[in-house]
TIRO-2110 file (N, C-alpha, C; in Angstrom, 1 decimal):
// TIRO-2110
78.6, -46.4, -154.4, N, 1, A
77.8, -47.6, -153.9, CA, 1, A
78.7, -48.8, -154.0, C, 1, A
79.4, -49.0, -155.0, N, 2, A
80.2, -50.3, -155.2, CA, 2, A
81.3, -50.4, -154.1, C, 2, A
81.9, -49.2, -153.7, N, 3, A
82.9, -49.3, -152.7, CA, 3, A
82.3, -49.6, -151.3, C, 3, A
81.1, -49.0, -151.1, N, 4, A
80.4, -49.3, -149.8, CA, 4, A
80.1, -50.8, -149.7, C, 4, A
79.5, -51.3, -150.8, N, 5, A
79.2, -52.7, -150.8, CA, 5, A
80.4, -53.6, -150.6, C, 5, A
81.5, -53.2, -151.2, N, 6, A
82.7, -53.9, -151.1, CA, 6, A
83.2, -53.9, -149.7, C, 6, A
83.2, -52.8, -149.0, N, 7, A
83.6, -52.8, -147.6, CA, 7, A
82.7, -53.7, -146.7, C, 7, A
81.4, -53.7, -147.0, N, 8, A
80.5, -54.6, -146.3, CA, 8, A
80.8, -56.0, -146.6, C, 8, A
81.1, -56.4, -147.8, N, 9, A
81.4, -57.7, -148.2, CA, 9, A
82.7, -58.1, -147.5, C, 9, A
83.7, -57.2, -147.4, N, 10, A
84.9, -57.5, -146.7, CA, 10, A
84.7, -57.8, -145.2, C, 10, A
83.9, -57.0, -144.6, N, 11, A
83.7, -57.1, -143.1, CA, 11, A
82.8, -58.2, -142.7, C, 11, A
81.8, -58.4, -143.5, N, 12, A
80.7, -59.3, -143.0, CA, 12, A
81.0, -60.8, -143.5, C, 12, A
81.9, -61.0, -144.3, N, 13, A
82.3, -62.4, -144.7, CA, 13, A
82.6, -63.2, -143.4, C, 13, A
82.0, -64.4, -143.2, N, 14, A
82.2, -65.1, -142.0, CA, 14, A
83.6, -65.3, -141.5, C, 14, A
84.6, -65.6, -142.4, N, 15, A
85.9, -65.8, -141.9, CA, 15, A
86.6, -64.5, -141.6, C, 15, A
86.4, -63.5, -142.5, N, 16, A
87.0, -62.2, -142.3, CA, 16, A
86.4, -61.5, -141.0, C, 16, A
85.2, -61.7, -140.8, N, 17, A
84.5, -61.2, -139.6, CA, 17, A
85.2, -61.8, -138.4, C, 17, A
85.4, -63.1, -138.4, N, 18, A
86.1, -63.7, -137.2, CA, 18, A
87.5, -63.2, -137.1, C, 18, A
88.2, -63.0, -138.1, N, 19, A
89.6, -62.5, -138.1, CA, 19, A
89.6, -61.1, -137.5, C, 19, A
88.7, -60.2, -137.9, N, 20, A
88.6, -58.9, -137.4, CA, 20, A
88.2, -58.9, -136.0, C, 20, A
87.3, -59.7, -135.6, N, 21, A
87.0, -59.9, -134.2, CA, 21, A
88.1, -60.4, -133.3, C, 21, A
88.9, -61.3, -133.9, N, 22, A
90.0, -61.9, -133.1, CA, 22, A
91.0, -60.8, -132.9, C, 22, A
91.2, -59.9, -133.9, N, 23, A
92.2, -58.9, -133.7, CA, 23, A
91.7, -57.9, -132.7, C, 23, A
90.4, -57.5, -132.8, N, 24, A
89.9, -56.5, -131.8, CA, 24, A
90.8, -55.4, -131.5, C, 24, A
91.2, -55.3, -130.3, N, 25, A
92.2, -54.3, -129.9, CA, 25, A
93.6, -54.8, -129.8, C, 25, A
93.8, -56.1, -130.2, N, 26, A
95.1, -56.8, -130.0, CA, 26, A
95.9, -56.6, -131.3, C, 26, A
97.2, -56.9, -131.1, N, 27, A
98.1, -57.0, -132.2, CA, 27, A
98.6, -58.5, -132.2, C, 27, A
98.3, -59.2, -133.3, N, 28, A
98.5, -60.6, -133.3, CA, 28, A
99.3, -61.1, -134.5, C, 28, A
100.0, -62.2, -134.3, N, 29, A
100.7, -62.9, -135.4, CA, 29, A
99.6, -63.8, -136.1, C, 29, A
100.0, -64.2, -137.3, N, 30, A
99.1, -65.1, -138.0, CA, 30, A
98.9, -66.4, -137.2, C, 30, A
99.9, -66.9, -136.5, N, 31, A
99.7, -68.1, -135.7, CA, 31, A
98.7, -67.8, -134.5, C, 31, A
98.8, -66.6, -133.9, N, 32, A
97.9, -66.3, -132.8, CA, 32, A
96.5, -66.2, -133.3, C, 32, A
96.3, -65.6, -134.5, N, 33, A
95.0, -65.5, -135.1, CA, 33, A
94.5, -67.0, -135.4, C, 33, A
95.3, -67.8, -135.9, N, 34, A
95.0, -69.2, -136.2, CA, 34, A
94.6, -69.9, -134.9, C, 34, A
95.3, -69.6, -133.8, N, 35, A
95.0, -70.3, -132.5, CA, 35, A
93.6, -69.8, -132.0, C, 35, A
93.2, -68.6, -132.3, N, 36, A
91.9, -68.1, -131.9, CA, 36, A
90.8, -68.6, -132.8, C, 36, A
91.2, -69.1, -134.0, N, 37, A
90.2, -69.6, -135.0, CA, 37, A
90.5, -71.1, -135.3, C, 37, A
90.5, -72.0, -134.4, N, 38, A
91.0, -73.3, -134.6, CA, 38, A
90.2, -74.1, -135.7, C, 38, A
89.0, -73.7, -136.0, N, 39, A
88.2, -74.4, -137.0, CA, 39, A
88.5, -73.9, -138.4, C, 39, A
89.3, -72.9, -138.6, N, 40, A
89.6, -72.2, -139.9, CA, 40, A
90.9, -72.7, -140.4, C, 40, A
91.0, -73.2, -141.6, N, 41, A
92.3, -73.7, -142.1, CA, 41, A
93.3, -72.5, -142.2, C, 41, A
94.5, -72.7, -141.8, N, 42, A
95.5, -71.6, -141.9, CA, 42, A
95.7, -71.0, -143.3, C, 42, A
95.5, -71.8, -144.3, N, 43, A
95.6, -71.3, -145.7, CA, 43, A
94.5, -70.3, -145.9, C, 43, A
93.3, -70.5, -145.4, N, 44, A
92.2, -69.6, -145.5, CA, 44, A
92.5, -68.3, -144.8, C, 44, A
93.1, -68.4, -143.6, N, 45, A
93.4, -67.2, -142.8, CA, 45, A
94.4, -66.4, -143.6, C, 45, A
95.4, -67.0, -144.1, N, 46, A
96.4, -66.2, -144.9, CA, 46, A
95.7, -65.5, -146.1, C, 46, A
94.8, -66.2, -146.8, N, 47, A
94.1, -65.6, -147.9, CA, 47, A
93.3, -64.4, -147.5, C, 47, A
92.5, -64.5, -146.4, N, 48, A
91.7, -63.5, -145.9, CA, 48, A
92.5, -62.3, -145.3, C, 48, A
93.6, -62.6, -144.7, N, 49, A
94.4, -61.6, -144.2, CA, 49, A
95.0, -60.7, -145.3, C, 49, A
95.4, -61.4, -146.4, N, 50, A
95.9, -60.6, -147.6, CA, 50, A
94.8, -59.7, -148.1, C, 50, A
93.6, -60.2, -148.2, N, 51, A
92.5, -59.3, -148.7, CA, 51, A
92.2, -58.2, -147.8, C, 51, A
92.2, -58.4, -146.5, N, 52, A
91.9, -57.3, -145.5, CA, 52, A
93.1, -56.3, -145.5, C, 52, A
94.3, -56.8, -145.7, N, 53, A
95.5, -55.9, -145.8, CA, 53, A
95.4, -55.0, -147.1, C, 53, A
95.0, -55.7, -148.2, N, 54, A
94.9, -54.9, -149.5, CA, 54, A
93.9, -53.8, -149.4, C, 54, A
92.8, -54.0, -148.6, N, 55, A
91.8, -53.1, -148.5, CA, 55, A
91.8, -52.2, -147.3, C, 55, A
93.0, -52.2, -146.7, N, 56, A
93.3, -51.3, -145.5, CA, 56, A
92.4, -51.4, -144.3, C, 56, A
91.9, -52.6, -144.1, N, 57, A
91.1, -52.8, -142.9, CA, 57, A
92.0, -53.3, -141.8, C, 57, A
93.2, -53.8, -142.1, N, 58, A
94.2, -54.2, -141.1, CA, 58, A
95.5, -53.7, -141.7, C, 58, A
96.5, -53.6, -140.8, N, 59, A
97.9, -53.2, -141.1, CA, 59, A
98.9, -54.2, -140.6, C, 59, A
100.0, -54.2, -141.3, N, 60, A
101.1, -55.1, -140.9, CA, 60, A
101.9, -54.2, -140.0, C, 60, A
102.1, -54.7, -138.8, N, 61, A
102.8, -53.9, -137.8, CA, 61, A
104.3, -54.4, -137.6, C, 61, A
104.5, -55.6, -137.9, N, 62, A
105.9, -56.2, -137.7, CA, 62, A
106.1, -57.4, -138.6, C, 62, A
107.3, -57.6, -139.0, N, 63, A
107.7, -58.8, -139.7, CA, 63, A
109.0, -59.2, -139.1, C, 63, A
109.1, -60.5, -138.7, N, 64, A
110.4, -61.0, -138.2, CA, 64, A
110.6, -62.4, -138.6, C, 64, A
111.9, -62.8, -138.6, N, 65, A
112.2, -64.1, -139.0, CA, 65, A
112.2, -65.1, -137.8, C, 65, A
111.4, -66.1, -137.9, N, 66, A
111.2, -67.1, -136.8, CA, 66, A
111.5, -68.5, -137.4, C, 66, A
112.5, -69.1, -137.0, N, 67, A
112.9, -70.4, -137.6, CA, 67, A
112.9, -70.4, -139.1, C, 67, A
113.4, -69.4, -139.7, N, 68, A
113.6, -69.3, -141.1, CA, 68, A
112.3, -68.9, -141.9, C, 68, A
111.2, -68.6, -141.1, N, 69, A
110.0, -68.2, -141.8, CA, 69, A
109.6, -66.8, -141.3, C, 69, A
109.1, -66.0, -142.2, N, 70, A
108.7, -64.7, -141.9, CA, 70, A
107.4, -64.7, -141.1, C, 70, A
107.4, -64.2, -139.8, N, 71, A
106.2, -64.1, -139.0, CA, 71, A
105.7, -62.7, -139.1, C, 71, A
104.5, -62.5, -139.5, N, 72, A
103.9, -61.2, -139.6, CA, 72, A
102.9, -61.0, -138.5, C, 72, A
102.9, -59.7, -138.1, N, 73, A
102.0, -59.3, -137.0, CA, 73, A
101.0, -58.2, -137.5, C, 73, A
99.8, -58.4, -137.2, N, 74, A
98.7, -57.5, -137.7, CA, 74, A
97.9, -56.8, -136.6, C, 74, A
97.3, -55.7, -136.9, N, 75, A
96.3, -55.1, -136.1, CA, 75, A
95.3, -54.4, -136.9, C, 75, A
94.2, -54.1, -136.3, N, 76, A
93.2, -53.3, -137.1, CA, 76, A
93.7, -51.9, -137.4, C, 76, A
93.4, -51.4, -138.6, N, 77, A
93.8, -50.1, -138.9, CA, 77, A
92.7, -49.1, -138.4, C, 77, A
91.5, -49.6, -138.3, N, 78, A
90.4, -48.8, -137.8, CA, 78, A
89.4, -49.7, -137.2, C, 78, A
88.5, -49.2, -136.4, N, 79, A
87.5, -50.1, -135.9, CA, 79, A
86.7, -50.8, -137.0, C, 79, A
86.5, -52.1, -136.9, N, 80, A
85.8, -52.9, -137.9, CA, 80, A
84.3, -52.7, -137.8, C, 80, A
83.9, -51.5, -138.0, N, 81, A
82.4, -51.2, -137.9, CA, 81, A
82.0, -50.6, -139.2, C, 81, A
80.8, -50.9, -139.5, N, 82, A
80.1, -50.3, -140.7, CA, 82, A
79.3, -49.1, -140.3, C, 82, A
79.6, -48.0, -141.1, N, 83, A
78.8, -46.8, -140.8, CA, 83, A
77.5, -46.8, -141.5, C, 83, A
76.6, -45.9, -141.1, N, 84, A
75.4, -45.8, -141.8, CA, 84, A
75.6, -45.5, -143.3, C, 84, A
76.7, -44.8, -143.7, N, 85, A
77.0, -44.6, -145.1, CA, 85, A
77.3, -45.9, -145.8, C, 85, A
78.0, -46.8, -145.1, N, 86, A
78.4, -48.1, -145.6, CA, 86, A
77.1, -48.9, -145.9, C, 86, A
76.1, -48.7, -145.2, N, 87, A
74.9, -49.5, -145.3, CA, 87, A
73.8, -48.9, -146.2, C, 87, A
74.1, -47.6, -146.7, N, 88, A
73.2, -46.9, -147.5, CA, 88, A
72.9, -47.7, -148.8, C, 88, A
71.7, -47.7, -149.3, N, 89, A
71.4, -48.3, -150.6, CA, 89, A
71.3, -49.8, -150.6, C, 89, A
71.4, -50.4, -149.5, N, 90, A
71.3, -51.9, -149.5, CA, 90, A
69.8, -52.3, -149.6, C, 90, A
69.6, -53.4, -150.3, N, 91, A
68.3, -53.9, -150.4, CA, 91, A
67.9, -54.6, -149.1, C, 91, A
66.6, -54.9, -149.0, N, 92, A
66.1, -55.7, -147.8, CA, 92, A
66.8, -57.0, -147.8, C, 92, A
67.0, -57.7, -148.9, N, 93, A
67.7, -59.0, -148.9, CA, 93, A
69.1, -58.9, -148.5, C, 93, A
69.8, -57.8, -148.9, N, 94, A
71.2, -57.6, -148.4, CA, 94, A
71.2, -57.4, -146.9, C, 94, A
70.3, -56.6, -146.4, N, 95, A
70.3, -56.4, -144.9, CA, 95, A
70.1, -57.7, -144.2, C, 95, A
69.1, -58.5, -144.7, N, 96, A
68.8, -59.8, -144.1, CA, 96, A
70.0, -60.7, -144.2, C, 96, A
70.7, -60.8, -145.3, N, 97, A
71.9, -61.6, -145.5, CA, 97, A
73.0, -61.2, -144.5, C, 97, A
73.3, -59.9, -144.5, N, 98, A
74.4, -59.5, -143.6, CA, 98, A
74.0, -59.7, -142.1, C, 98, A
72.8, -59.4, -141.7, N, 99, A
72.4, -59.6, -140.3, CA, 99, A
72.4, -61.1, -140.0, C, 99, A
72.0, -62.0, -140.9, N, 100, A
72.1, -63.4, -140.7, CA, 100, A
73.5, -63.9, -140.5, C, 100, A
74.4, -63.4, -141.2, N, 101, A
75.9, -63.7, -141.0, CA, 101, A
76.3, -63.3, -139.6, C, 101, A
75.9, -62.1, -139.2, N, 102, A
76.2, -61.6, -137.9, CA, 102, A
75.6, -62.4, -136.8, C, 102, A
74.3, -62.7, -137.0, N, 103, A
73.6, -63.5, -136.0, CA, 103, A
74.2, -64.9, -135.9, C, 103, A
74.6, -65.5, -137.0, N, 104, A
75.2, -66.8, -136.9, CA, 104, A
76.5, -66.8, -136.1, C, 104, A
77.3, -65.7, -136.2, N, 105, A
78.5, -65.6, -135.3, CA, 105, A
78.1, -65.6, -133.9, C, 105, A
77.0, -64.9, -133.5, N, 106, A
76.5, -65.0, -132.1, CA, 106, A
76.2, -66.4, -131.7, C, 106, A
75.5, -67.1, -132.6, N, 107, A
75.1, -68.5, -132.3, CA, 107, A
76.4, -69.3, -132.1, C, 107, A
77.3, -69.2, -133.0, N, 108, A
78.5, -70.0, -132.9, CA, 108, A
79.3, -69.7, -131.7, C, 108, A
79.4, -68.4, -131.3, N, 109, A
80.1, -68.0, -130.1, CA, 109, A
79.4, -68.6, -128.9, C, 109, A
78.1, -68.6, -128.9, N, 110, A
77.4, -69.2, -127.7, CA, 110, A
77.5, -70.7, -127.7, C, 110, A
77.5, -71.3, -128.9, N, 111, A
77.7, -72.8, -128.9, CA, 111, A
79.1, -73.1, -128.4, C, 111, A
80.1, -72.3, -128.8, N, 112, A
81.4, -72.6, -128.3, CA, 112, A
81.5, -72.5, -126.8, C, 112, A
80.8, -71.5, -126.2, N, 113, A
80.8, -71.3, -124.8, CA, 113, A
80.1, -72.5, -124.1, C, 113, A
79.0, -72.9, -124.5, N, 114, A
78.3, -74.0, -123.8, CA, 114, A
78.9, -75.3, -124.0, C, 114, A
79.6, -75.6, -125.1, N, 115, A
80.3, -76.8, -125.3, CA, 115, A
81.7, -76.9, -124.6, C, 115, A
82.3, -75.7, -124.4, N, 116, A
83.6, -75.7, -123.8, CA, 116, A
83.6, -75.4, -122.3, C, 116, A
82.4, -75.1, -121.8, N, 117, A
82.4, -74.7, -120.3, CA, 117, A
81.4, -75.6, -119.6, C, 117, A
81.2, -76.8, -120.0, N, 118, A
80.2, -77.7, -119.3, CA, 118, A
80.8, -78.1, -118.0, C, 118, A
80.0, -78.2, -116.9, N, 119, A
78.6, -77.8, -116.9, CA, 119, A
78.5, -76.3, -116.8, C, 119, A
77.4, -75.8, -117.4, N, 120, A
77.1, -74.4, -117.5, CA, 120, A
76.6, -73.8, -116.2, C, 120, A
77.2, -72.7, -115.8, N, 121, A
76.7, -72.0, -114.6, CA, 121, A
76.5, -70.6, -115.1, C, 121, A
75.3, -70.3, -115.6, N, 122, A
75.0, -69.0, -116.2, CA, 122, A
75.1, -67.9, -115.2, C, 122, A
74.7, -68.1, -114.0, N, 123, A
74.8, -67.1, -113.0, CA, 123, A
76.2, -66.8, -112.6, C, 123, A
77.0, -67.8, -112.3, N, 124, A
78.4, -67.6, -112.0, CA, 124, A
79.2, -67.0, -113.1, C, 124, A
78.9, -67.4, -114.4, N, 125, A
79.6, -66.9, -115.5, CA, 125, A
79.1, -65.5, -116.0, C, 125, A
77.9, -65.1, -115.4, N, 126, A
77.3, -63.8, -115.8, CA, 126, A
76.9, -63.9, -117.3, C, 126, A
76.3, -65.0, -117.7, N, 127, A
75.9, -65.2, -119.1, CA, 127, A
74.4, -65.2, -119.2, C, 127, A
73.9, -64.6, -120.2, N, 128, A
72.5, -64.6, -120.4, CA, 128, A
72.1, -64.1, -121.8, C, 128, A
70.8, -64.3, -122.1, N, 129, A
70.3, -63.7, -123.3, CA, 129, A
68.8, -63.4, -123.0, C, 129, A
68.4, -62.3, -123.4, N, 130, A
67.0, -61.8, -123.1, CA, 130, A
66.6, -60.8, -124.2, C, 130, A
65.4, -60.4, -124.2, N, 131, A
65.0, -59.3, -124.9, CA, 131, A
63.8, -58.6, -124.2, C, 131, A
63.8, -57.3, -124.3, N, 132, A
62.7, -56.5, -123.7, CA, 132, A
62.1, -55.6, -124.8, C, 132, A
60.9, -55.3, -124.6, N, 133, A
60.2, -54.3, -125.5, CA, 133, A
59.8, -53.2, -124.6, C, 133, A
60.0, -52.0, -125.1, N, 134, A
59.7, -50.8, -124.3, CA, 134, A
59.4, -49.6, -125.3, C, 134, A
58.8, -48.6, -124.7, N, 135, A
58.4, -47.4, -125.5, CA, 135, A
59.5, -46.3, -125.2, C, 135, A
60.0, -45.7, -126.3, N, 136, A
60.9, -44.6, -126.1, CA, 136, A
60.8, -43.7, -127.3, C, 136, A
61.0, -42.4, -127.0, N, 137, A
61.2, -41.4, -128.1, CA, 137, A
62.6, -41.6, -128.7, C, 137, A
62.8, -41.0, -129.9, N, 138, A
64.2, -41.1, -130.4, CA, 138, A
65.2, -40.4, -129.5, C, 138, A
64.8, -39.3, -128.9, N, 139, A
65.7, -38.7, -127.9, CA, 139, A
66.0, -39.6, -126.7, C, 139, A
65.0, -40.3, -126.2, N, 140, A
65.2, -41.2, -125.1, CA, 140, A
66.1, -42.4, -125.5, C, 140, A
65.9, -42.9, -126.7, N, 141, A
66.7, -44.0, -127.2, CA, 141, A
68.2, -43.5, -127.4, C, 141, A
68.3, -42.3, -128.0, N, 142, A
69.7, -41.8, -128.2, CA, 142, A
70.4, -41.6, -126.8, C, 142, A
69.7, -41.2, -125.8, N, 143, A
70.3, -41.0, -124.5, CA, 143, A
70.7, -42.4, -123.9, C, 143, A
69.8, -43.4, -124.1, N, 144, A
70.1, -44.7, -123.6, CA, 144, A
71.3, -45.3, -124.3, C, 144, A
71.4, -45.1, -125.6, N, 145, A
72.5, -45.7, -126.4, CA, 145, A
73.8, -45.0, -126.0, C, 145, A
73.8, -43.7, -125.7, N, 146, A
75.0, -43.0, -125.3, CA, 146, A
75.4, -43.5, -123.9, C, 146, A
74.5, -43.8, -123.0, N, 147, A
74.8, -44.3, -121.7, CA, 147, A
75.5, -45.7, -121.8, C, 147, A
75.0, -46.5, -122.7, N, 148, A
75.6, -47.8, -122.9, CA, 148, A
77.0, -47.6, -123.5, C, 148, A
77.1, -46.8, -124.5, N, 149, A
78.4, -46.6, -125.1, CA, 149, A
79.4, -46.1, -124.1, C, 149, A
79.0, -45.1, -123.2, N, 150, A
79.9, -44.6, -122.2, CA, 150, A
80.4, -45.7, -121.3, C, 150, A
79.5, -46.6, -120.9, N, 151, A
79.8, -47.7, -120.0, CA, 151, A
80.7, -48.7, -120.7, C, 151, A
80.5, -49.0, -121.9, N, 152, A
81.3, -49.9, -122.6, CA, 152, A
82.7, -49.4, -122.9, C, 152, A
82.8, -48.1, -123.2, N, 153, A
84.1, -47.4, -123.5, CA, 153, A
85.0, -47.5, -122.3, C, 153, A
84.4, -47.4, -121.1, N, 154, A
85.2, -47.6, -119.9, CA, 154, A
85.8, -48.9, -119.8, C, 154, A
85.1, -50.0, -120.2, N, 155, A
85.6, -51.3, -120.2, CA, 155, A
86.6, -51.6, -121.3, C, 155, A
86.5, -51.0, -122.4, N, 156, A
87.4, -51.3, -123.6, CA, 156, A
88.9, -51.0, -123.2, C, 156, A
89.1, -50.1, -122.3, N, 157, A
90.5, -49.9, -121.9, CA, 157, A
91.1, -50.9, -121.0, C, 157, A
90.3, -51.8, -120.5, N, 158, A
90.9, -52.8, -119.5, CA, 158, A
91.8, -53.7, -120.2, C, 158, A
92.9, -54.0, -119.5, N, 159, A
93.9, -55.0, -120.0, CA, 159, A
93.5, -56.4, -119.4, C, 159, A
94.0, -57.5, -120.0, N, 160, A
93.8, -58.8, -119.4, CA, 160, A
94.4, -58.9, -118.0, C, 160, A
94.0, -59.8, -117.2, N, 161, A
94.6, -60.1, -115.9, CA, 161, A
93.7, -59.6, -114.8, C, 161, A
94.1, -59.7, -113.6, N, 162, A
93.4, -59.2, -112.4, CA, 162, A
91.9, -59.8, -112.4, C, 162, A
91.8, -61.1, -112.8, N, 163, A
90.5, -61.7, -112.8, CA, 163, A
89.6, -61.4, -113.9, C, 163, A
90.1, -60.6, -114.9, N, 164, A
89.2, -60.2, -116.0, CA, 164, A
89.1, -61.4, -117.1, C, 164, A
87.9, -61.6, -117.5, N, 165, A
87.6, -62.5, -118.6, CA, 165, A
87.2, -61.7, -119.8, C, 165, A
87.7, -62.1, -121.0, N, 166, A
87.2, -61.5, -122.2, CA, 166, A
85.7, -61.8, -122.4, C, 166, A
84.9, -60.8, -122.7, N, 167, A
83.5, -61.0, -122.8, CA, 167, A
83.0, -60.3, -124.0, C, 167, A
81.7, -60.7, -124.3, N, 168, A
81.1, -60.1, -125.5, CA, 168, A
79.7, -59.6, -125.1, C, 168, A
79.4, -58.4, -125.6, N, 169, A
78.1, -57.8, -125.4, CA, 169, A
77.5, -57.5, -126.8, C, 169, A
76.4, -58.1, -127.2, N, 170, A
75.8, -57.9, -128.5, CA, 170, A
74.4, -57.2, -128.2, C, 170, A
74.2, -56.2, -128.9, N, 171, A
72.9, -55.5, -128.7, CA, 171, A
72.3, -55.3, -130.1, C, 171, A
71.0, -55.6, -130.2, N, 172, A
70.3, -55.3, -131.5, CA, 172, A
69.1, -54.5, -131.1, C, 172, A
69.0, -53.4, -131.8, N, 173, A
67.8, -52.5, -131.5, CA, 173, A
67.1, -52.3, -132.8, C, 173, A
65.8, -52.4, -132.7, N, 174, A
64.9, -52.2, -133.8, CA, 174, A
63.5, -51.8, -133.4, C, 174, A
62.8, -51.1, -134.2, N, 175, A
61.4, -50.8, -133.8, CA, 175, A
60.6, -52.0, -134.1, C, 175, A
59.6, -52.2, -133.3, N, 176, A
58.7, -53.3, -133.4, CA, 176, A
57.5, -52.8, -134.3, C, 176, A
56.9, -53.7, -135.0, N, 177, A
55.7, -53.3, -135.8, CA, 177, A
54.5, -52.8, -134.9, C, 177, A
53.8, -51.9, -135.4, N, 178, A
52.6, -51.4, -134.7, CA, 178, A
51.7, -52.6, -134.4, C, 178, A
51.1, -52.5, -133.3, N, 179, A
50.1, -53.6, -132.9, CA, 179, A
50.8, -54.8, -132.2, C, 179, A
52.2, -54.7, -131.9, N, 180, A
52.9, -55.8, -131.3, CA, 180, A
53.0, -55.5, -129.8, C, 180, A
52.2, -54.8, -129.2, N, 181, A
52.3, -54.4, -127.8, CA, 181, A
52.1, -55.6, -126.9, C, 181, A
51.5, -56.7, -127.3, N, 182, A
51.2, -57.8, -126.5, CA, 182, A
52.3, -58.8, -126.4, C, 182, A
END
């Protein structure tokens, strides 16, 4: 249990979560990570990179001398996802705390978009947020999730360029309480 909670704490911490997201499928130097997280002090990035490296969530892929300073390059060692086993045994308060941290990153990313892309053209940018309620068996939901995963996996192999914009898709699925049909 302690190791599971530790991995969760490593991944869901706001700064480390941002670093892991910045790395994504990229291999980045500390400076490139810092450039992607302009509101995070570089000293904090160094500290969190060290912690992620110590716990094998990222790996050091290259070190080279640049202007007399060692420049390190990092990449994810594994997808920064938490498994159901990582989440086992968490209290309701833990789940709420971790989900709140995650949801706040969504809010921050959206705030960054609307403040940096004024005036906003949601249609042209293909931006939106919505929710729908539907009825589905577990088998139907599993099929739906597999179809989404298949579609997303096709996009994950895309390289930048050719008019491609880096995008985010966030999905939250949960059962609704009985009697919430209206």
